[in-house]
SEROTOR-744041 format. One record per residue (C-alpha): residue number from 0; residue in one letter; x, y, z. Coordinates in pm, 1 decimal, decimal comma. Example, Ala and Ser with C-alpha at 12.3 -4.5 7.8 and 13.67 -1.06 7.14 Angstrom:
BEGIN
@seq:0 | type:A | u:1230,0 | v:-450,0 | w:780,0
@seq:1 | type:S | u:1367,0 | v:-106,0 | w:714,0
end
This chain:
BEGIN
@seq:0 | type:X | u:-6751,2 | v:1457,0 | w:-3896,7
@seq:1 | type:X | u:-6374,5 | v:1485,6 | w:-3856,6
@seq:2 | type:X | u:-6224,4 | v:1710,8 | w:-3591,7
@seq:3 | type:X | u:-5869,2 | v:1818,8 | w:-3518,3
@seq:4 | type:X | u:-5720,5 | v:1531,2 | w:-3313,9
@seq:5 | type:X | u:-5568,4 | v:1785,7 | w:-3073,7
@seq:6 | type:X | u:-5798,8 | v:2088,5 | w:-3091,0
@seq:7 | type:X | u:-5640,4 | v:2243,8 | w:-2782,0
@seq:8 | type:X | u:-5288,9 | v:2106,6 | w:-2813,7
@seq:9 | type:X | u:-5138,8 | v:1840,9 | w:-2589,2
@seq:10 | type:X | u:-5097,8 | v:2010,2 | w:-2250,7
@seq:11 | type:X | u:-5341,0 | v:2239,1 | w:-2073,0
@seq:12 | type:X | u:-5344,7 | v:2362,2 | w:-1715,5
@seq:13 | type:X | u:-5659,3 | v:2446,0 | w:-1523,8
@seq:14 | type:X | u:-5517,0 | v:2771,4 | w:-1388,9
@seq:15 | type:X | u:-5577,7 | v:2897,8 | w:-1038,0
@seq:16 | type:X | u:-5722,1 | v:3247,0 | w:-998,6
@seq:17 | type:X | u:-5480,2 | v:3478,1 | w:-813,9
@seq:18 | type:X | u:-5622,1 | v:3705,7 | w:-545,6
@seq:19 | type:X | u:-5469,3 | v:4008,2 | w:-372,8
@seq:20 | type:X | u:-5413,8 | v:4016,2 | w:5,0
@seq:21 | type:X | u:-5757,0 | v:4173,9 | w:52,9
@seq:22 | type:X | u:-5920,3 | v:3887,9 | w:-138,6
@seq:23 | type:X | u:-5998,4 | v:4072,3 | w:-460,3
@seq:24 | type:X | u:-5910,2 | v:3957,9 | w:-809,4
@seq:25 | type:X | u:-5542,6 | v:4003,5 | w:-902,9
@seq:26 | type:X | u:-5554,9 | v:4062,9 | w:-1276,6
@seq:27 | type:X | u:-5189,0 | v:4161,7 | w:-1307,1
@seq:28 | type:X | u:-5095,0 | v:3844,6 | w:-1120,0
@seq:29 | type:X | u:-5321,0 | v:3637,2 | w:-1342,4
@seq:30 | type:X | u:-5146,5 | v:3771,6 | w:-1651,1
@seq:31 | type:X | u:-4803,6 | v:3694,1 | w:-1503,7
@seq:32 | type:X | u:-4906,9 | v:3344,2 | w:-1397,0
@seq:33 | type:X | u:-5056,4 | v:3271,3 | w:-1739,0
@seq:34 | type:X | u:-4732,9 | v:3379,3 | w:-1907,5
@seq:35 | type:X | u:-4533,1 | v:3156,6 | w:-1671,1
@seq:36 | type:X | u:-4751,1 | v:2855,5 | w:-1747,5
@seq:37 | type:X | u:-4723,6 | v:2904,7 | w:-2122,6
@seq:38 | type:X | u:-4361,6 | v:3015,6 | w:-2150,0
@seq:39 | type:X | u:-4198,0 | v:2817,1 | w:-1867,5
@seq:40 | type:X | u:-4427,8 | v:2516,9 | w:-1813,5
@seq:41 | type:X | u:-4489,5 | v:2456,9 | w:-2186,7
@seq:42 | type:X | u:-4868,6 | v:2469,8 | w:-2185,3
@seq:43 | type:X | u:-5045,0 | v:2479,8 | w:-2520,8
@seq:44 | type:X | u:-5363,0 | v:2614,3 | w:-2362,5
@seq:45 | type:X | u:-5506,0 | v:2730,3 | w:-2032,4
@seq:46 | type:X | u:-5845,6 | v:2672,4 | w:-1876,6
@seq:47 | type:X | u:-5972,5 | v:2975,7 | w:-1688,0
@seq:48 | type:X | u:-6249,5 | v:2964,2 | w:-1427,5
@seq:49 | type:X | u:-6260,7 | v:2590,3 | w:-1385,5
@seq:50 | type:X | u:-6296,2 | v:2436,9 | w:-1040,9
@seq:51 | type:X | u:-5923,4 | v:2490,9 | w:-989,2
@seq:52 | type:X | u:-5989,4 | v:2854,9 | w:-1075,5
@seq:53 | type:X | u:-6237,3 | v:2871,1 | w:-786,5
@seq:54 | type:X | u:-6527,8 | v:2930,6 | w:-1022,4
@seq:55 | type:X | u:-6786,9 | v:2858,1 | w:-752,0
@seq:56 | type:X | u:-6673,4 | v:3166,8 | w:-559,3
@seq:57 | type:X | u:-6597,8 | v:3416,0 | w:-836,4
@seq:58 | type:X | u:-6863,5 | v:3644,2 | w:-979,9
@seq:59 | type:X | u:-6962,6 | v:3653,4 | w:-1346,0
@seq:60 | type:X | u:-6797,7 | v:3994,3 | w:-1376,8
@seq:61 | type:X | u:-6475,0 | v:3860,1 | w:-1224,0
@seq:62 | type:X | u:-6479,6 | v:3565,8 | w:-1464,9
@seq:63 | type:X | u:-6506,1 | v:3801,2 | w:-1760,8
@seq:64 | type:X | u:-6228,4 | v:4030,5 | w:-1635,8
@seq:65 | type:X | u:-6002,3 | v:3733,6 | w:-1567,0
@seq:66 | type:X | u:-6064,6 | v:3584,5 | w:-1910,0
@seq:67 | type:X | u:-5990,0 | v:3911,1 | w:-2087,3
@seq:68 | type:X | u:-5668,4 | v:3960,1 | w:-1887,6
@seq:69 | type:X | u:-5539,4 | v:3611,5 | w:-1969,2
@seq:70 | type:X | u:-5629,3 | v:3636,8 | w:-2337,8
@seq:71 | type:X | u:-5444,2 | v:3967,4 | w:-2356,2
@seq:72 | type:X | u:-5141,0 | v:3813,6 | w:-2184,7
@seq:73 | type:X | u:-5104,9 | v:3484,4 | w:-2374,3
@seq:74 | type:X | u:-5380,8 | v:3460,7 | w:-2635,7
@seq:75 | type:X | u:-5131,6 | v:3519,0 | w:-2915,3
@seq:76 | type:X | u:-4936,6 | v:3203,5 | w:-2831,0
@seq:77 | type:X | u:-5176,7 | v:2973,2 | w:-2644,6
@seq:78 | type:X | u:-5545,2 | v:2893,3 | w:-2655,6
@seq:79 | type:X | u:-5757,8 | v:3010,1 | w:-2367,3
@seq:80 | type:X | u:-6066,2 | v:2811,4 | w:-2269,2
@seq:81 | type:X | u:-6333,3 | v:2956,4 | w:-2044,6
@seq:82 | type:X | u:-6497,4 | v:2739,8 | w:-1783,2
@seq:83 | type:X | u:-6867,1 | v:2821,9 | w:-1818,5
@seq:84 | type:X | u:-7033,6 | v:2514,3 | w:-1673,1
@seq:85 | type:X | u:-7298,5 | v:2549,0 | w:-1403,7
@seq:86 | type:X | u:-7598,7 | v:2341,2 | w:-1296,1
@seq:87 | type:X | u:-7827,5 | v:2597,4 | w:-1457,9
@seq:88 | type:X | u:-7847,6 | v:2576,0 | w:-1836,6
@seq:89 | type:X | u:-7965,7 | v:2936,7 | w:-1874,4
@seq:90 | type:X | u:-7676,6 | v:3065,3 | w:-1662,6
@seq:91 | type:X | u:-7430,2 | v:2851,1 | w:-1855,5
@seq:92 | type:X | u:-7557,3 | v:3008,1 | w:-2177,9
@seq:93 | type:X | u:-7502,3 | v:3357,6 | w:-2034,9
@seq:94 | type:X | u:-7144,1 | v:3271,4 | w:-1937,6
@seq:95 | type:X | u:-7081,0 | v:3110,0 | w:-2277,2
@seq:96 | type:X | u:-7199,7 | v:3417,0 | w:-2467,3
@seq:97 | type:X | u:-6986,2 | v:3644,4 | w:-2250,1
@seq:98 | type:X | u:-6679,9 | v:3424,6 | w:-2301,4
@seq:99 | type:X | u:-6731,1 | v:3419,4 | w:-2675,9
@seq:100 | type:X | u:-6754,6 | v:3798,1 | w:-2688,9
@seq:101 | type:X | u:-6440,0 | v:3825,5 | w:-2475,8
@seq:102 | type:X | u:-6241,8 | v:3623,9 | w:-2730,0
@seq:103 | type:X | u:-6216,4 | v:3279,1 | w:-2571,3
@seq:104 | type:X | u:-6087,7 | v:3005,5 | w:-2801,6
@seq:105 | type:X | u:-6310,4 | v:2737,5 | w:-2650,8
@seq:106 | type:X | u:-6541,3 | v:2645,8 | w:-2364,4
@seq:107 | type:X | u:-6512,9 | v:2391,7 | w:-2084,9
@seq:108 | type:X | u:-6861,3 | v:2275,9 | w:-1985,1
@seq:109 | type:X | u:-6903,8 | v:2045,4 | w:-1687,2
@seq:110 | type:X | u:-7189,4 | v:1803,8 | w:-1631,0
@seq:111 | type:X | u:-7465,2 | v:1985,5 | w:-1439,8
@seq:112 | type:X | u:-7385,6 | v:1917,5 | w:-1075,8
@seq:113 | type:X | u:-7597,5 | v:1857,4 | w:-765,9
@seq:114 | type:X | u:-7926,2 | v:1841,6 | w:-959,7
@seq:115 | type:X | u:-7835,5 | v:1491,3 | w:-1087,3
@seq:116 | type:X | u:-8032,7 | v:1514,8 | w:-1413,7
@seq:117 | type:X | u:-8109,6 | v:1198,7 | w:-1612,6
@seq:118 | type:X | u:-7908,5 | v:1133,6 | w:-1926,3
@seq:119 | type:X | u:-8171,9 | v:1304,6 | w:-2140,3
@seq:120 | type:X | u:-8120,7 | v:1620,8 | w:-1936,3
@seq:121 | type:X | u:-7742,3 | v:1590,3 | w:-1949,8
@seq:122 | type:X | u:-7750,8 | v:1555,3 | w:-2327,9
@seq:123 | type:X | u:-7991,6 | v:1844,9 | w:-2373,6
@seq:124 | type:X | u:-7775,9 | v:2069,4 | w:-2150,9
@seq:125 | type:X | u:-7463,6 | v:2016,0 | w:-2361,1
@seq:126 | type:X | u:-7647,2 | v:2037,8 | w:-2692,0
@seq:127 | type:X | u:-7819,2 | v:2360,1 | w:-2589,8
@seq:128 | type:X | u:-7484,7 | v:2522,4 | w:-2510,2
@seq:129 | type:X | u:-7325,1 | v:2390,0 | w:-2829,0
@seq:130 | type:X | u:-7617,1 | v:2515,9 | w:-3039,0
@seq:131 | type:X | u:-7591,4 | v:2864,0 | w:-2887,8
@seq:132 | type:X | u:-7223,2 | v:2936,6 | w:-2949,9
@seq:133 | type:X | u:-6973,7 | v:2921,1 | w:-3231,1
@seq:134 | type:X | u:-6692,3 | v:2804,7 | w:-3003,9
@seq:135 | type:X | u:-6558,3 | v:2449,4 | w:-2977,4
@seq:136 | type:X | u:-6658,7 | v:2276,5 | w:-2656,4
@seq:137 | type:X | u:-6473,4 | v:2046,4 | w:-2421,1
@seq:138 | type:X | u:-6718,0 | v:1838,2 | w:-2218,1
@seq:139 | type:X | u:-6604,6 | v:1778,9 | w:-1858,9
@seq:140 | type:X | u:-6700,3 | v:1435,6 | w:-1724,3
@seq:141 | type:X | u:-6626,6 | v:1426,7 | w:-1350,1
@seq:142 | type:X | u:-6894,3 | v:1225,8 | w:-1168,8
@seq:143 | type:X | u:-6727,6 | v:1234,8 | w:-826,5
@seq:144 | type:X | u:-6784,2 | v:1611,8 | w:-822,7
@seq:145 | type:X | u:-7090,9 | v:1648,1 | w:-1043,2
@seq:146 | type:X | u:-7280,8 | v:1352,5 | w:-900,6
@seq:147 | type:X | u:-7371,2 | v:1228,1 | w:-1249,4
@seq:148 | type:X | u:-7156,3 | v:1048,9 | w:-1505,0
@seq:149 | type:X | u:-7199,9 | v:1098,7 | w:-1877,7
@seq:150 | type:X | u:-7302,6 | v:755,9 | w:-2004,2
@seq:151 | type:X | u:-7114,5 | v:608,4 | w:-2298,5
@seq:152 | type:X | u:-7422,2 | v:619,0 | w:-2522,0
@seq:153 | type:X | u:-7479,8 | v:984,0 | w:-2429,0
@seq:154 | type:X | u:-7121,0 | v:1070,4 | w:-2513,0
@seq:155 | type:X | u:-7153,7 | v:896,7 | w:-2849,8
@seq:156 | type:X | u:-7456,9 | v:1109,2 | w:-2932,8
@seq:157 | type:X | u:-7287,4 | v:1429,6 | w:-2813,8
@seq:158 | type:X | u:-6994,7 | v:1351,4 | w:-3044,6
@seq:159 | type:X | u:-7228,7 | v:1399,6 | w:-3340,0
@seq:160 | type:X | u:-7246,9 | v:1773,8 | w:-3267,8
@seq:161 | type:X | u:-6997,5 | v:1967,1 | w:-3476,8
@seq:162 | type:X | u:-6889,5 | v:2194,7 | w:-3191,0
@seq:163 | type:X | u:-6849,3 | v:1926,8 | w:-2924,3
@seq:164 | type:X | u:-6491,3 | v:1831,8 | w:-3001,7
@seq:165 | type:X | u:-6320,2 | v:1720,9 | w:-2681,1
@seq:166 | type:X | u:-6363,2 | v:1561,0 | w:-2340,0
@seq:167 | type:X | u:-6189,7 | v:1631,5 | w:-2012,4
@seq:168 | type:X | u:-6210,5 | v:1283,2 | w:-1869,1
@seq:169 | type:X | u:-6199,5 | v:1249,6 | w:-1490,2
@seq:170 | type:X | u:-6438,4 | v:955,0 | w:-1471,4
@seq:171 | type:X | u:-6178,0 | v:686,0 | w:-1413,0
@seq:172 | type:X | u:-6350,3 | v:446,2 | w:-1655,6
@seq:173 | type:X | u:-6072,7 | v:347,9 | w:-1893,6
@seq:174 | type:X | u:-6287,4 | v:88,9 | w:-2070,9
@seq:175 | type:X | u:-6580,0 | v:325,2 | w:-2125,1
@seq:176 | type:X | u:-6347,6 | v:597,7 | w:-2248,9
@seq:177 | type:X | u:-6180,9 | v:346,2 | w:-2480,7
@seq:178 | type:X | u:-6516,5 | v:262,8 | w:-2637,6
@seq:179 | type:X | u:-6592,7 | v:630,3 | w:-2704,8
@seq:180 | type:X | u:-6248,3 | v:698,3 | w:-2851,3
@seq:181 | type:X | u:-6280,8 | v:392,9 | w:-3075,5
@seq:182 | type:X | u:-6615,5 | v:507,2 | w:-3213,6
@seq:183 | type:X | u:-6578,0 | v:885,6 | w:-3235,3
@seq:184 | type:X | u:-6314,2 | v:1146,0 | w:-3309,4
@seq:185 | type:X | u:-6359,2 | v:1325,9 | w:-2977,9
@seq:186 | type:X | u:-6023,1 | v:1440,2 | w:-2843,2
@seq:187 | type:X | u:-5984,3 | v:1298,0 | w:-2494,8
@seq:188 | type:X | u:-5780,7 | v:1486,8 | w:-2236,7
@seq:189 | type:X | u:-5710,7 | v:1331,4 | w:-1901,0
@seq:190 | type:X | u:-5866,2 | v:1523,8 | w:-1614,3
@seq:191 | type:X | u:-5657,8 | v:1327,2 | w:-1365,1
@seq:192 | type:X | u:-5286,6 | v:1396,9 | w:-1392,1
@seq:193 | type:X | u:-5177,8 | v:1045,1 | w:-1293,9
@seq:194 | type:X | u:-5414,4 | v:881,6 | w:-1545,3
@seq:195 | type:X | u:-5264,6 | v:1057,8 | w:-1845,9
@seq:196 | type:X | u:-5033,7 | v:781,7 | w:-1965,2
@seq:197 | type:X | u:-5298,5 | v:507,4 | w:-1936,9
@seq:198 | type:X | u:-5541,2 | v:725,2 | w:-2134,4
@seq:199 | type:X | u:-5276,7 | v:803,9 | w:-2395,5
@seq:200 | type:X | u:-5233,2 | v:429,9 | w:-2443,9
@seq:201 | type:X | u:-5593,7 | v:396,5 | w:-2562,2
@seq:202 | type:X | u:-5597,1 | v:706,2 | w:-2781,9
@seq:203 | type:X | u:-5614,4 | v:1021,4 | w:-2570,1
@seq:204 | type:X | u:-5471,8 | v:1352,8 | w:-2691,1
@seq:205 | type:X | u:-5322,7 | v:1493,1 | w:-2372,4
@seq:206 | type:X | u:-5386,1 | v:1636,5 | w:-2026,9
@seq:207 | type:X | u:-5578,1 | v:1914,4 | w:-1857,1
@seq:208 | type:X | u:-5372,5 | v:1921,8 | w:-1540,8
@seq:209 | type:X | u:-5358,1 | v:2065,4 | w:-1191,8
@seq:210 | type:X | u:-5009,3 | v:1965,2 | w:-1079,3
@seq:211 | type:X | u:-4897,9 | v:2101,5 | w:-1417,1
@seq:212 | type:X | u:-4857,1 | v:2440,0 | w:-1252,5
@seq:213 | type:X | u:-4528,3 | v:2270,2 | w:-1150,6
@seq:214 | type:X | u:-4502,1 | v:1948,8 | w:-1358,2
@seq:215 | type:X | u:-4584,5 | v:2098,9 | w:-1696,6
@seq:216 | type:X | u:-4243,8 | v:2031,5 | w:-1848,0
@seq:217 | type:X | u:-4240,1 | v:1669,0 | w:-1730,6
@seq:218 | type:X | u:-4597,9 | v:1612,1 | w:-1846,8
@seq:219 | type:X | u:-4530,3 | v:1762,4 | w:-2189,0
@seq:220 | type:X | u:-4217,8 | v:1551,0 | w:-2230,2
@seq:221 | type:X | u:-4414,6 | v:1240,3 | w:-2133,1
@seq:222 | type:X | u:-4685,8 | v:1309,2 | w:-2390,3
@seq:223 | type:X | u:-4428,8 | v:1382,9 | w:-2660,9
@seq:224 | type:X | u:-4233,8 | v:1066,0 | w:-2576,6
@seq:225 | type:X | u:-4548,3 | v:858,9 | w:-2608,7
@seq:226 | type:X | u:-4636,5 | v:1019,2 | w:-2941,1
@seq:227 | type:X | u:-4297,7 | v:946,7 | w:-3093,6
@seq:228 | type:X | u:-4323,6 | v:583,3 | w:-2984,6
@seq:229 | type:X | u:-4071,4 | v:595,3 | w:-2700,4
@seq:230 | type:X | u:-4288,9 | v:415,2 | w:-2450,0
@seq:231 | type:X | u:-3997,9 | v:346,6 | w:-2214,3
@seq:232 | type:X | u:-3922,0 | v:717,9 | w:-2183,3
@seq:233 | type:X | u:-4290,4 | v:797,5 | w:-2137,0
@seq:234 | type:X | u:-4315,1 | v:544,0 | w:-1855,3
@seq:235 | type:X | u:-4002,9 | v:680,1 | w:-1688,6
@seq:236 | type:X | u:-4141,7 | v:1035,1 | w:-1701,8
@seq:237 | type:X | u:-4478,7 | v:915,6 | w:-1569,3
@seq:238 | type:X | u:-4308,8 | v:752,0 | w:-1273,4
@seq:239 | type:X | u:-4088,5 | v:1055,7 | w:-1215,1
@seq:240 | type:X | u:-4384,6 | v:1291,8 | w:-1198,7
@seq:241 | type:X | u:-4617,4 | v:1051,3 | w:-1016,7
@seq:242 | type:X | u:-4541,9 | v:1172,8 | w:-661,6
@seq:243 | type:X | u:-4659,0 | v:1522,7 | w:-753,9
@seq:244 | type:X | u:-4926,0 | v:1408,9 | w:-1001,0
@seq:245 | type:X | u:-5093,4 | v:1246,5 | w:-699,1
@seq:246 | type:X | u:-4957,3 | v:1457,0 | w:-412,8
@seq:247 | type:X | u:-5127,8 | v:1771,0 | w:-539,3
@seq:248 | type:X | u:-5457,3 | v:1605,1 | w:-443,3
@seq:249 | type:X | u:-5371,4 | v:1508,1 | w:-84,6
@seq:250 | type:X | u:-5619,4 | v:1779,8 | w:-0,1
@seq:251 | type:X | u:-5819,9 | v:2010,4 | w:-225,4
@seq:252 | type:X | u:-5598,0 | v:2077,5 | w:-526,7
@seq:253 | type:X | u:-5647,5 | v:2454,7 | w:-540,1
@seq:254 | type:X | u:-5519,7 | v:2488,8 | w:-184,6
@seq:255 | type:X | u:-5195,1 | v:2307,6 | w:-257,0
@seq:256 | type:X | u:-5133,9 | v:2470,9 | w:-593,3
@seq:257 | type:X | u:-5169,5 | v:2814,4 | w:-437,8
@seq:258 | type:X | u:-4944,6 | v:2718,2 | w:-148,0
@seq:259 | type:X | u:-4678,4 | v:2596,6 | w:-390,3
@seq:260 | type:X | u:-4702,4 | v:2901,4 | w:-613,9
@seq:261 | type:X | u:-4680,5 | v:3134,6 | w:-314,3
@seq:262 | type:X | u:-4370,1 | v:2946,0 | w:-197,7
@seq:263 | type:X | u:-4213,5 | v:3007,7 | w:-538,7
@seq:264 | type:X | u:-4301,7 | v:3376,5 | w:-532,6
@seq:265 | type:X | u:-4549,6 | v:3337,2 | w:-817,8
@seq:266 | type:X | u:-4893,7 | v:3503,7 | w:-815,0
@seq:267 | type:X | u:-5159,0 | v:3305,5 | w:-630,6
@seq:268 | type:X | u:-5261,4 | v:3456,9 | w:-298,6
@seq:269 | type:X | u:-5522,0 | v:3313,0 | w:-69,6
@seq:270 | type:X | u:-5820,9 | v:3091,6 | w:-141,3
@seq:271 | type:X | u:-6179,7 | v:3198,3 | w:-91,7
@seq:272 | type:X | u:-6413,3 | v:3043,8 | w:164,2
@seq:273 | type:X | u:-6528,9 | v:2775,0 | w:207,6
@seq:274 | type:X | u:-6176,7 | v:2665,2 | w:112,3
@seq:275 | type:X | u:-5897,7 | v:2733,7 | w:359,2
@seq:276 | type:X | u:-5532,6 | v:2806,3 | w:294,8
@seq:277 | type:X | u:-5299,7 | v:2506,6 | w:318,5
@seq:278 | type:X | u:-5137,4 | v:2453,0 | w:655,7
@seq:279 | type:X | u:-4763,4 | v:2457,4 | w:715,9
@seq:280 | type:X | u:-4774,3 | v:2079,4 | w:747,3
@seq:281 | type:X | u:-4956,5 | v:2045,9 | w:414,8
@seq:282 | type:X | u:-4706,9 | v:2273,5 | w:242,3
@seq:283 | type:X | u:-4420,0 | v:2071,1 | w:388,2
@seq:284 | type:X | u:-4573,1 | v:1749,6 | w:254,3
@seq:285 | type:X | u:-4621,5 | v:1914,1 | w:-85,9
@seq:286 | type:X | u:-4254,8 | v:2008,1 | w:-88,5
@seq:287 | type:X | u:-4164,5 | v:1646,1 | w:-12,4
@seq:288 | type:X | u:-4385,9 | v:1520,1 | w:-293,8
@seq:289 | type:X | u:-4234,7 | v:1775,2 | w:-530,1
@seq:290 | type:X | u:-3881,0 | v:1678,2 | w:-427,9
@seq:291 | type:X | u:-3965,1 | v:1314,3 | w:-501,4
@seq:292 | type:X | u:-4050,5 | v:1429,1 | w:-853,6
@seq:293 | type:X | u:-3727,2 | v:1626,5 | w:-881,2
@seq:294 | type:X | u:-3899,7 | v:1964,4 | w:-840,3
@seq:295 | type:X | u:-3804,5 | v:2227,1 | w:-581,7
@seq:296 | type:X | u:-4082,0 | v:2429,3 | w:-415,5
end
């Protein structure tokens, strides 16, 4: 089965979820931030309610409201993917059905976390979700958070499903990912900003980023340079953005993204417990990392 080689474009950002000063959902801010990411940071698509969107601490109702607000704001010019992954297959199905009804263009489904299912359980989880929806699915392979990696053989079998079309790859296994890309038409998107260029070199389609709240233009230029065969320019852009590609993860990424957005006067607000807002020292370091990448925060 042949899929679109870039079903969600080249550049996506896993968008943070803005909150008001009292800690409630800021839907107006979410719409403004989504527009900024699409119109100013050159994103082809946004992922809503991923880990960077603080999905563990938002309710199902908040997820639906957020998704609808972002689709209304940018759905005419960018794809909007809904993060629906949980460690409960039945709950994931509920979130997937809600997202489909709300108008999402695709689903991001993470490996079931904490439970550490065997590969048979991992495969059944993804297939069950794919069977139950008409939306294209991006599988999220992030073993350092989920506790379980998606084995190469499992990924090869998942690629046979017509609606499993892409992978957000944060596994850090370039050789394993290379094998899957060589044997399937799954569109691979780096789930680690700094690993984008290495993954592009073995056939990846692009990036689902975190630092791309700020580095979107650089990241998009890097991907485009690689695609047109200008490897020297791509390497230069990779090295330019590298301080912020990596610096955004000096502590939990959501904390630093929100601190940076707040510093720029863009909608973000506080984080929800058990996360804590970035300290003044952490914000200062973020500003230094951004400056090293030629970006002012």
